[in-house]
Structure formats: structure tokens, C-alpha cells
C-alpha distance (Angstrom), angle and dihedral (degrees) to the residues before:
residue distance angle dihedral
M1 . . .
R2 3.80 . .
N3 3.82 111.2 .
S4 3.80 100.7 165.4
K5 3.75 124.7 122.5
I6 3.74 120.6 -81.6
K7 3.83 104.8 -98.8
V8 3.80 113.7 -146.5
L9 3.80 131.7 -170.5
I10 3.82 116.8 -158.1
V11 3.82 118.5 -152.2
D12 3.79 115.7 -173.9
D13 3.82 134.9 129.5
S14 3.83 90.3 -140.9
A15 3.79 114.2 86.8
F16 3.80 88.0 -159.0
M17 3.81 91.8 55.8
R18 3.79 93.1 46.3
K19 3.77 90.1 51.7
S20 3.85 94.7 43.2
I21 3.75 94.1 49.6
S22 3.79 91.7 45.5
I23 3.82 92.8 51.8
M24 3.81 92.6 47.4
L25 3.81 94.9 48.0
E26 3.76 97.8 42.0
S27 3.79 90.5 53.4
D28 3.81 82.3 80.8
E29 3.80 112.8 72.9
S30 3.78 91.4 -146.3
I31 3.81 93.1 63.9
E32 3.82 129.4 72.6
I33 3.81 127.0 -171.8
I34 3.83 102.3 -140.4
A35 3.83 96.6 -179.5
T36 3.83 145.9 -18.2
A37 3.81 128.7 -140.2
K38 3.80 128.8 -160.9
D39 3.85 97.8 -150.6
G40 3.77 140.7 17.9
L41 3.80 95.8 -99.8
E42 3.77 92.1 57.1
G43 3.76 90.6 42.7
V44 3.80 93.7 55.8
E45 3.83 92.0 50.6
L46 3.80 92.2 48.3
A47 3.78 91.4 47.0
K48 3.82 91.5 54.6
K49 3.80 92.1 43.9
L50 3.82 101.3 43.1
R51 3.81 102.5 28.6
P52 3.79 96.6 -147.6
D53 3.81 123.3 -162.1
L54 3.81 91.0 -125.3
I55 3.77 138.8 7.4
T56 3.81 127.3 -153.1
L57 3.79 106.1 -150.8
D58 3.79 130.4 -168.7
I59 3.82 118.0 -146.0
E60 3.84 104.4 -144.5
M61 3.80 110.6 53.5
P62 3.81 137.9 137.8
K63 3.85 125.1 -102.7
M64 3.82 91.7 14.6
D65 3.81 125.1 17.9
G66 3.78 123.5 -137.9
L67 3.79 97.4 -103.3
T68 3.84 92.0 52.4
A69 3.81 91.2 45.3
L70 3.83 89.5 48.7
K71 3.78 91.6 55.0
K72 3.78 90.8 49.8
I73 3.79 92.6 48.0
M74 3.80 92.9 49.9
S75 3.79 90.7 47.9
D76 3.76 99.9 43.4
C77 3.80 105.6 28.3
P78 3.83 114.0 1.9
T79 3.78 109.4 -142.0
S80 3.81 137.7 164.4
V81 3.81 105.2 -92.8
L82 3.82 128.0 -164.0
M83 3.85 111.9 -164.1
V84 3.80 119.9 -140.2
S85 3.79 99.6 -141.8
S86 3.76 138.1 -166.4
L87 3.82 114.1 -124.9
T88 3.81 94.1 -128.9
T89 3.81 133.0 104.9
E90 3.82 89.2 -103.6
G91 3.77 89.7 46.2
A92 3.81 90.9 51.4
E93 3.79 92.5 51.8
S94 3.84 92.6 48.2
T95 3.84 90.9 47.1
L96 3.80 92.4 51.1
K97 3.79 88.4 50.4
A98 3.82 88.7 50.2
L99 3.78 90.9 51.5
E100 3.81 88.8 52.0
L101 3.76 90.4 51.1
G102 3.80 92.1 55.3
A103 3.83 109.2 -80.9
V104 3.78 109.3 138.9
D105 3.83 99.8 -149.4
F106 3.78 144.7 -29.0
I107 3.81 143.4 -127.1
P108 3.85 121.6 -143.5
K109 3.75 111.8 -108.8
E110 3.80 101.3 -154.5
L111 3.76 95.9 55.2
S112 3.79 90.8 62.0
Y113 3.79 87.4 68.3
V114 3.81 95.4 55.3
N115 3.78 112.2 83.9
V116 3.82 94.7 -153.7
N117 3.82 90.5 60.7
I118 3.79 98.8 40.6
I119 3.84 94.0 97.4
K120 3.79 93.6 50.6
I121 3.82 92.7 46.0
K122 3.77 89.9 47.7
E123 3.81 92.2 52.9
D124 3.79 92.6 46.5
L125 3.76 92.4 47.3
L126 3.77 94.5 50.5
R127 3.83 92.7 45.7
K128 3.81 91.5 49.8
V129 3.80 95.8 47.3
K130 3.81 94.3 47.6
A131 3.84 95.0 42.8
I132 3.81 94.6 47.3
V133 3.81 93.9 47.8
M134 3.80 93.8 43.4
Q135 3.82 90.6 52.5
R136 3.76 92.1 47.6
R137 3.80 91.9 50.2
S138 3.72 90.2 47.9
R139 3.80 90.9 55.2
E140 3.76 90.7 48.1
R141 3.79 92.8 51.7
F142 3.79 91.3 47.6
S143 3.76 103.2 31.8
R144 3.73 91.1 164.5
L145 3.76 105.4 39.2
K146 3.76 116.7 -177.6
S147 3.78 111.0 -115.7
I148 3.79 110.6 -97.7
S149 3.73 86.7 -149.5
N150 3.84 110.9 106.2
R151 3.79 88.6 19.5
T152 3.79 122.1 120.5
S153 3.78 110.8 -115.4
S154 3.79 124.5 -131.4
T155 3.80 89.1 -97.2
G156 3.78 91.8 55.9
V157 3.84 95.8 -108.6
S158 3.79 112.0 136.7
T159 3.78 115.9 -135.0
R160 3.81 131.0 -159.5
N161 3.75 137.0 -160.9
N162 3.80 93.4 -127.0
I163 3.76 129.5 79.5
P164 3.84 110.0 -118.6
S165 3.80 113.9 -119.9
G166 3.78 115.7 -108.8
D167 3.77 144.8 144.1
Y168 3.80 94.8 -86.3
R169 3.80 119.0 -178.9
A170 3.80 100.5 178.0
I171 3.81 142.6 16.9
A172 3.81 118.7 -138.8
L173 3.82 112.0 -168.7
G174 3.81 127.5 -174.3
I175 3.77 123.4 -169.8
S176 3.82 139.6 156.3
T177 3.84 134.4 161.8
G178 3.81 109.3 35.4
G179 3.80 90.0 14.8
P180 3.79 105.6 123.1
L181 3.85 94.9 58.6
S182 3.84 90.8 38.0
L183 3.80 91.4 53.7
Q184 3.79 89.5 49.8
K185 3.77 88.5 58.8
V186 3.82 93.0 50.5
I187 3.77 114.3 29.5
P188 3.85 98.7 51.7
Q189 3.81 88.9 52.7
I190 3.82 95.4 55.7
N191 3.79 113.5 109.0
S192 3.78 117.8 -107.1
N193 3.83 90.8 -129.3
I194 3.75 94.8 65.1
D195 3.83 105.4 132.8
V196 3.77 103.5 -151.9
P197 3.84 136.1 70.9
I198 3.80 117.9 -106.4
F199 3.80 118.9 -145.0
I200 3.82 117.3 -164.5
V201 3.79 133.0 -170.4
Q202 3.79 113.5 -166.5
H203 3.81 113.8 176.4
M204 3.79 102.4 -121.1
P205 3.80 139.8 127.6
P206 3.84 123.2 -103.9
R207 3.84 115.9 -71.6
F208 3.76 90.6 26.7
T209 3.80 94.8 75.6
K210 3.84 91.7 49.6
S211 3.80 90.8 50.9
L212 3.79 90.5 47.0
A213 3.79 93.3 48.7
D214 3.80 92.0 49.2
R215 3.79 91.3 48.8
L216 3.80 92.9 48.5
N217 3.81 91.1 46.9
N218 3.80 91.8 53.5
M219 3.80 89.4 51.8
S220 3.82 98.8 43.7
S221 3.78 139.4 74.9
I222 3.81 89.7 -143.5
T223 3.83 121.5 67.4
V224 3.77 113.3 -99.6
K225 3.78 121.1 -172.2
E226 3.79 144.4 158.3
A227 3.79 105.4 -99.2
E228 3.83 118.4 -108.8
D229 3.71 129.4 -153.0
G230 3.77 114.5 -96.5
E231 3.83 97.8 7.8
T232 3.74 122.0 139.4
Y233 3.78 110.7 -119.1
R234 3.80 120.3 -130.8
K235 3.78 135.1 -147.9
G236 3.81 111.5 -103.2
W237 3.78 94.6 23.8
A238 3.76 126.7 111.5
Y239 3.83 120.7 -141.5
I240 3.79 123.5 -161.5
A241 3.80 117.4 -156.8
P242 3.86 110.3 -118.7
G243 3.75 114.2 -111.4
G244 3.78 114.1 -101.2
S245 3.78 94.7 24.1
H246 3.82 139.2 74.3
M247 3.80 122.1 -113.2
V248 3.79 112.2 -142.2
I249 3.83 122.6 -173.8
R250 3.80 118.5 -143.9
Q251 3.80 128.5 -178.4
N252 3.82 95.4 -71.7
K253 3.80 105.8 -9.5
I254 3.77 144.8 58.3
E255 3.73 122.6 -121.2
I256 3.78 123.9 -159.4
S257 3.77 111.1 -155.6
D258 3.83 145.3 166.2
S259 3.77 89.8 -141.3
P260 2.93 131.5 131.8
S261 3.77 92.1 40.9
D262 3.84 97.8 -175.3
T263 3.80 99.3 69.2
I264 3.79 121.4 118.1
H265 3.80 90.6 -132.2
K266 3.76 130.6 40.3
P267 2.98 109.2 -139.5
S268 3.80 93.8 36.8
V269 3.79 124.9 -158.2
D270 3.78 90.8 -151.2
V271 3.80 92.8 53.5
M272 3.79 93.7 47.3
M273 3.81 95.5 42.5
N274 3.82 95.3 46.6
S275 3.78 89.9 53.0
V276 3.82 90.7 50.7
I277 3.81 89.1 50.4
D278 3.81 89.6 50.9
V279 3.80 88.4 58.7
F280 3.76 104.7 33.6
N281 3.85 101.3 23.7
R282 3.80 114.4 -169.5
R283 3.82 90.7 -6.5
T284 3.82 88.4 77.6
L285 3.83 115.6 106.2
G286 3.78 104.2 -148.0
I287 3.81 118.4 -156.9
I288 3.80 127.4 -176.2
M289 3.78 119.1 -171.4
T290 3.80 139.2 177.1
G291 3.81 117.2 -29.4
M292 3.80 147.5 107.0
G293 3.76 125.0 -88.5
K294 3.81 130.5 10.4
D295 3.77 105.4 -71.5
G296 3.83 106.6 149.4
L297 3.76 96.1 26.6
D298 3.81 95.9 104.9
A299 3.81 93.2 48.0
M300 3.82 92.5 46.3
R301 3.85 89.3 51.8
R302 3.75 88.2 53.9
L303 3.80 92.2 47.4
K304 3.81 90.4 50.4
Q305 3.79 90.0 51.5
K306 3.77 88.0 56.9
N307 3.82 90.3 52.0
G308 3.79 91.1 -106.4
T309 3.82 123.7 146.6
C310 3.82 122.6 -97.7
I311 3.80 121.6 -165.1
A312 3.85 127.6 -172.7
Q313 3.79 132.9 -170.5
D314 3.78 115.4 -115.8
E315 3.80 124.4 -107.0
R316 3.79 97.4 -117.1
T317 3.85 94.7 60.3
S318 3.81 98.0 36.2
V319 3.81 116.6 103.7
V320 3.77 86.6 -150.2
Y321 3.81 118.4 12.3
G322 3.80 97.9 -148.9
M323 3.78 112.1 102.0
P324 3.82 96.4 36.7
K325 3.80 91.1 42.0
A326 3.81 90.0 58.5
I327 3.82 89.3 55.9
V328 3.80 93.3 48.7
E329 3.81 95.2 44.2
A330 3.80 90.0 49.0
G331 3.78 87.8 59.1
I332 3.84 95.0 -124.0
A333 3.83 100.7 110.1
D334 3.82 110.0 115.8
A335 3.82 88.5 -173.8
V336 3.81 135.8 10.2
I337 3.82 109.5 -153.6
P338 3.86 135.6 -173.5
L339 3.79 115.3 -120.3
D340 3.78 94.8 -112.6
D341 3.82 92.5 54.5
F342 3.84 98.2 52.2
A343 3.79 98.9 89.5
L344 3.79 92.6 44.6
K345 3.83 92.2 50.2
I346 3.80 92.4 46.1
N347 3.78 92.8 48.5
K348 3.75 92.6 48.9
V349 3.78 95.2 48.8
F350 3.82 90.5 51.2
S351 3.77 96.0 42.4
N352 3.77 121.7 109.2
E353 3.81 90.3 -104.4
R354 3.78 93.0 67.5
K355 3.82 89.4 61.4
L356 3.78 90.3 58.3
C357 3.82 98.8 52.5
G358 3.80 138.8 42.4
T359 3.81 96.6 -145.4
N360 3.74 131.2 100.2
I361 3.70 116.7 -90.8
């Protein structure tokens, strides 16, 4: 087992950012900054030479920009990459492109300049770096993991890799680290005749969720949009909670709110999912996919208590096996599904055939 420090390469044209990220990361004894680079060209060469565990990569740089450098890194020496992103519309588009090219997550660049937010950014940065590298090392140690689907969990609850049939009236989906690319592998494959609304919380800042929704909408046969306050939700549409606010589902409408203000995440999976359960009760299909932490666990427990259905992504295909792991370890997962199977399973359970039989699909 590999027990060495996490080796990080920092690539950024700003000396301030290189120093700031170095100080934040090296405050943790398990992390070591092995080098810094001032542009993408130098970053690619150091990545090939030093083989770090993780790279933080700026997008706008001289000589070679971050997206070009990312392509080279993924081609020549695949490595976990954390983008350092501008919180602008253009920054959001570039970041989503980076995630498509293989970056696993991002940190917002501007917030690192604001003293009042330094502590929060530091905590998020440390959590992301350690979770991403630990997950990658786990996959390397167990390159051929047995599927945990069909396995009995530690609590004695048997899980499957199929979604149980049921009279579902809504889908509530929570996702975080690794989410944008994962959603692009699921939402565009969902059939246009699905007859329920889909409510999604993806942990992201403002602007990013709008760009993600627009991108998914252009790829999908169903309508995907960033949710708006006061709008009436429709069957067969997918609504993404806007970054920085909570999405709450009422009887016929969506509310966008700053309350509650004491949640770790905004938007919160628990807040959204609990509101969906309030409206649709056990007819809610709850899904938790890749991400850090346990957001969504409390709501999924409640759904399970109401005899609703709880689905988790499997470990092998999760970028970070935190949120879905919490569901599995709590013994409330009715199915544990690989990423590439989600759309197929959802389409099948909502197909006409499921209304004609009472068996699992």
C-alpha cells in the first residue's frame, strides 16, 4: 500500500496564486508541493518529468493555456487535475470544457484573493485534493474491483444493480465532485417520453450551473434548465438548482431561496430532496451520485423510512466515493449502479413495460 505524501504540482501564471495555493496545501502534513510552473508549457514538461499525484492548473496562461496543457497532460501522462477557475460566464464555460477533457474538479480563483473566504477555500481545497487522490489510489490498488451491486452490505441489506419498479412521480438527484461529466453521460441518454420531473442538485457556484444546464440541454432530448424562482415544473423536464441558492419544490412550483442559511452546501441535496419527498412522498426516486461528503444522506434516510427507493452510484465509477458511499454504508441503497448504466436503468423503469409488470427491471 502506498503511504507516501500526496505530491502536487501547481501551474499558474500568477506568483500570488502559486504561493497562496502552496501555503494552503502544505499546511497539511500529508501534502507536498513538488514543483510550481508559471505557464502551461512548463507545467506539461514538469508533469511528465515528476509524475505528481495531482496538478492544480490555471486556465488563462501565456505560452500554453490551461485547456491545451490539460489535453497534453491527459495524452502524455494522465494525472488528476484540479482546475483553478475564474468565476465568470467565460470561466464557467472553460471550466466545463476542462471537466470534459478529464479534469476532476475545480476551485474558484477569485475567492482566493478575499481574506474573509480564505479559510473556507483552504478547507475545500484540502478536502478535494485528498479525496481525489485517495480515490485514484484506491482504483489503482484494486484495478478490477468486484461490483458491490448484488453484494450484502455491512448492515445486512442486500443491494442490486437494477432499479426496482414502482409508481414514481419524480426523480431527485444529488451529485458533486465529478458531477458535470457524469451528468453528461446520463441526462442526454434519458428518453424524451419520461413522464416525471427531474430535480438535480450539483454542488457548483453561480454561473456554473447555468452553463451546465445550457450544455446539457443542447445535448439532450429532454429540456434541461437552471431552475427559476416561481416557475411551474413540468413532467419530462430536468431542473438544476442554481449555484449559491437552495431549490425547494412545492406542490406545483419551484422556489429558489437562501434559507436555510446554515447548510454546508448551497444548493443542498438534503434541502431539495426533502422538499421533493414532501410533495411526492414514497413515489420519489432518490439518486445519489459521485461526490464528497454526505449531503443527501438525511433525506435518503427519510425516503427509505417512507418505503421510497434509494439508488447510489458504485465505487468503481465514482470520481469521489463519498456521497454514494454514505448511502451504501447506511444500508439504505436499493440498488448500486455503475455510471454508464444509469440512463439505461432509468429509461427501463419508466418505460411502458414497467406499468405492465410488478417485477424489477
